[in-house]
C-alpha positions as CSV (number, residue, x, y, z in Angstrom):
1,X,-21.4,33.9,9.9
2,X,-20.5,30.6,11.6
3,X,-17.1,29.2,10.8
4,X,-16.8,25.4,10.7
5,X,-13.2,24.4,10.9
6,X,-11.8,20.9,11.6
7,X,-8.3,21.3,12.9
8,X,-6.2,18.3,12.3
9,X,-8.6,17.0,9.7
10,X,-9.0,19.6,7.0
11,X,-8.2,23.3,6.4
12,X,-11.1,24.2,4.2
13,X,-13.9,26.1,5.9
14,X,-17.7,25.9,5.2
15,X,-20.2,28.4,6.6
16,X,-23.8,27.7,7.7
17,X,-25.0,28.4,4.2
18,X,-22.6,25.7,2.9
19,X,-20.4,28.2,1.2
20,X,-16.9,26.8,0.8
21,X,-13.8,28.8,1.6
22,X,-10.5,27.5,0.5
23,X,-7.7,27.3,3.0
24,X,-4.6,29.5,2.9
25,X,-2.0,28.0,0.6
26,X,0.9,28.1,3.1
27,X,-0.6,25.8,5.7
28,X,-1.8,23.5,2.9
29,X,1.7,23.3,1.4
30,X,3.1,22.5,4.9
31,X,0.5,19.7,5.4
32,X,1.0,18.2,1.9
33,X,4.8,18.2,2.4
34,X,4.4,16.3,5.6
35,X,2.1,13.6,4.2
36,X,3.4,10.1,4.9
37,X,3.3,7.6,2.0
38,X,-0.1,6.1,1.8
39,X,-3.6,6.4,0.3
40,X,-3.8,10.2,0.8
41,X,-0.8,10.7,-1.4
42,X,-2.3,8.3,-3.9
43,X,-5.5,10.3,-4.0
44,X,-3.5,13.5,-4.5
45,X,-1.5,12.0,-7.3
46,X,-4.6,10.5,-8.9
47,X,-6.3,13.9,-8.9
48,X,-3.3,15.5,-10.6
49,X,-3.2,12.7,-13.2
50,X,-6.9,12.7,-13.8
51,X,-7.1,16.5,-14.1
52,X,-3.7,17.7,-15.4
53,X,-5.3,20.9,-16.7
54,X,-6.9,21.7,-13.3
55,X,-4.1,21.0,-10.8
56,X,-0.7,22.5,-11.2
57,X,0.6,21.2,-7.9
58,X,0.0,18.7,-5.1
59,X,-1.3,21.5,-2.9
60,X,-4.0,22.4,-5.4
61,X,-5.1,18.7,-5.7
62,X,-5.0,18.4,-1.9
63,X,-7.4,21.4,-1.6
64,X,-9.9,19.5,-3.7
65,X,-9.5,16.5,-1.4
66,X,-9.8,18.8,1.6
67,X,-13.1,20.2,0.3
68,X,-14.5,16.7,0.1
69,X,-13.5,16.0,3.7
70,X,-15.0,19.3,4.9
71,X,-18.3,18.6,3.2
72,X,-18.5,15.1,4.8
73,X,-17.6,16.6,8.2
74,X,-20.0,19.4,7.9
75,X,-22.8,17.0,6.9
76,X,-22.1,14.8,9.9
77,X,-21.9,17.8,12.2
78,X,-25.4,18.7,11.0
79,X,-26.5,15.1,11.7
80,X,-27.1,14.6,8.0
81,X,-26.8,11.3,6.1
82,X,-23.8,11.9,3.8
83,X,-24.2,9.8,0.7
84,X,-21.1,9.6,-1.5
85,X,-22.0,8.0,-4.8
86,X,-19.9,5.0,-5.6
87,X,-18.6,4.7,-2.0
88,X,-21.4,4.6,0.5
89,X,-23.0,6.5,3.3
90,X,-21.6,8.2,6.4
91,X,-23.9,8.8,9.3
92,X,-23.8,9.3,13.1
93,X,-25.1,6.8,15.5
94,X,-25.3,7.2,19.3
95,X,-23.4,4.7,21.4
96,X,-22.6,4.9,25.1
97,X,-23.7,8.5,25.2
98,X,-21.4,9.6,22.4
99,X,-21.9,10.0,18.6
100,X,-19.9,7.6,16.4
101,X,-19.4,7.8,12.7
102,X,-20.7,4.8,10.8
103,X,-19.8,4.1,7.2
104,X,-22.0,1.8,5.1
105,X,-20.5,0.9,1.7
106,X,-22.6,0.7,-1.4
107,X,-23.4,-2.9,-2.3
108,X,-21.3,-2.6,-5.5
109,X,-18.3,-1.6,-3.5
110,X,-18.7,-4.6,-1.2
111,X,-19.1,-6.9,-4.2
112,X,-16.0,-5.5,-5.8
113,X,-13.7,-6.0,-2.8
114,X,-15.0,-9.5,-2.2
115,X,-14.4,-10.8,-5.8
């Protein structure tokens, strides 16, 4: 079974059949405790507030966020178009012999930020 891991990006693993394996909790705790203030912490806090019956800790909320990142990275690694409803699409485009990630926001997102 192939093991797709993204060191430095996420700790969740996905195999070639798109089965998701959660990370060990200790490295997740360490990563969450080292998070600088910013939008990642805002996402973690938002997940805990939105789902108080699902997440007992920041680490558990971070694992949900980590799964989302792993799915996006796995899709890109497979050269798929990754469409995240309400946000936009992630895709790879070749440039100068390398692959670059391109994000195209949904029109409603662009309208909202330009109001």
